Steps between C-alpha positions, in 0.01 A plus 500: 500500500359800683361788299563863577227705660295747300548829681260792486614757249391864494563656161505862616725471807825560310365818344382622842844430644671694223270801537563498876876492443484771235307733732767452767777554245343826379466627855874441559661593168497883500826622655677827418750755629343781298326727752290668230353164403452402865289806583298500178126441534511213251768317700339549842153403376644194330674393820171542688302282260772234466534493879131414527549243223789347695271424794240345268750277321661369818154419636418316177816288524429408861137426422605266219739327741218442747262383227735257324651345813161448663359351180798261488435392859138415417613309191756294688240402758308334219808296414640399839202566726744706703754770421838366392720773648830364367383510138342841547808654664752351259317639196493847657861486619630396159293771333583790731818460706777456238431838340438661840848400619662592168358852532643512853848418367470765229364772726703427812846415366531617138296820459668690790834458318374661178481872431140546388498881503191501724527695830498264799271708717228375735600140439378250759745221581357146473696245699580161354331322790174691456506431127572130533241471775231648269386758756683818397167648389422573867632850559594546133420828321559575132737791438412515130867449415553216248827412677295391800235358271721215376473336841209697640252418225521136605309586818186383320657159429595471868138569598374249244739237637365561850150443369599189302661347810229579754175487300484127412564411866215726613275369224572147617418586860179681401390241242127537432513821705690710246252787520566535874875511430452775243283704737762470777775608258299802383434601860876480561555734204237748622636504855862546390405766243308695765808504724788540253371615160642851552851357515661515152650153544156342555439499125771233469392303806359151461214608726396749232539260207273247674209699357595418140595139574174425679271660243687309229456182705130566545471549124648151454271362772164606359612448138633148554186380675262703277317674784213744429735798477678321214177472300402860575833646385526273198175629351578873531446683171768666289347838583539439874855372462600794279348747744699352791822528299430867414422591860811319622741680268328832570560450872868415438551823303316721750603324820672803652194729472290220647738475796479877545122473529539239774728704726247500784473120500745311728799408278504143631144451381581646158802270469305187594205581273731586208701178535193277519317674215811487281550128562133422442498691172817327380350165602199581281734574207684170550168317522353655186818431304504133598136402554262762365274417206467864392846655521550815297840369393716203599863600550629169365389616153784752514763235441775758531439488879503122539871428454628789716237397755681167535815701577326734747698381804832539317399836355410623847822368655722672244310821429697714746822393326342585165408845628854561624647395163250718312587797718873441450465470121312830485772666707753408232265581211374850585668797661181609680187298566179628346138406569501275193816313603374454859141404420544309174853404392638396838200277591511330158869419541440381857216272390706354214790424737263349757335282236836377370620417853177313573524288184866417564435416865200281417679304230839451665430510874137459610416215265760284674276515808156525343552169316537331838156624606343223290646246742260635763185515289213265588503190279139382481279648228187669627250771425300563820133588496457876487787571259297468184532874428879496533728378225744226589835408357760232575745591775 
């Protein structure tokens, strides 16, 4: 009888996923009709900071996608000596597509027939063909309206699916030359960013997201094979790690003044440098959480993040619906929105609704597909050389 494989297990990934989702949720959840609240300094400053946080959290999610998928490719090579594309694709399809298409049905057919009380201004139409083809992110721009967000927020899943489909094929073609592949991909990002980064839709383009995917993949590459960079980063002191965190969050808070100081620099160069530095910094955080010997704090110790981290995909998929419901409940509950209702009460209701939807969806819909993923897991037990620092668990 064949035994199930022992897969690499990263304790802190779920917490990282949840924090990334929560940052995106916070950046989307403040909606109001009250003009006094809209023009208040508190509200505008909050939108500025959460907007910066939104970019960081999306980059983190994409970086984790690049890291985990590339690590899996290296693992499977140890089992089969070559990449088993069918197993790889089936696990991803069963994990991602059912919920993706369910959200399409909700956002495309059901939501337009419901009176949400939210003005339908500046909405961008997403055609069914573009959505089902997983390429609607090209030319997409976010209006900030949660009505569009039900479908529109899934642009990141479409980009991730593109990566999941193409990356293992490229990795197979460039086997033992992975570094050359990553350099070529980064050059493609730099060239496209230089030409199109001033277009608002470029933020959602796969050519832009390559930066996060590739840096996440390179993180998996040097960590899996324990190259010199792995040893150097692993031995960094708590003081160094803490200092990097402080500098990073300081930059996020004061990003606008920093941009103002760089007005004389070509904007394309600023964009490219900012994207690469952001991804590299996030890669360092992912590394120190999963491999470092001297972390200031391991997120997995905050067990409150671990369970919602397992639901991160569902939470993300439903959070626009949760925001709409929270907004609608507050419309019925108060005659006029105040700063407290907009900034505190409404987000709390929206998060509670989102969490409830995610739990229900996971238990009664997604599990029907996720159970089938085990049919496509490798079946020979192994623990390849070089994984001694990574915990393993049965598939």
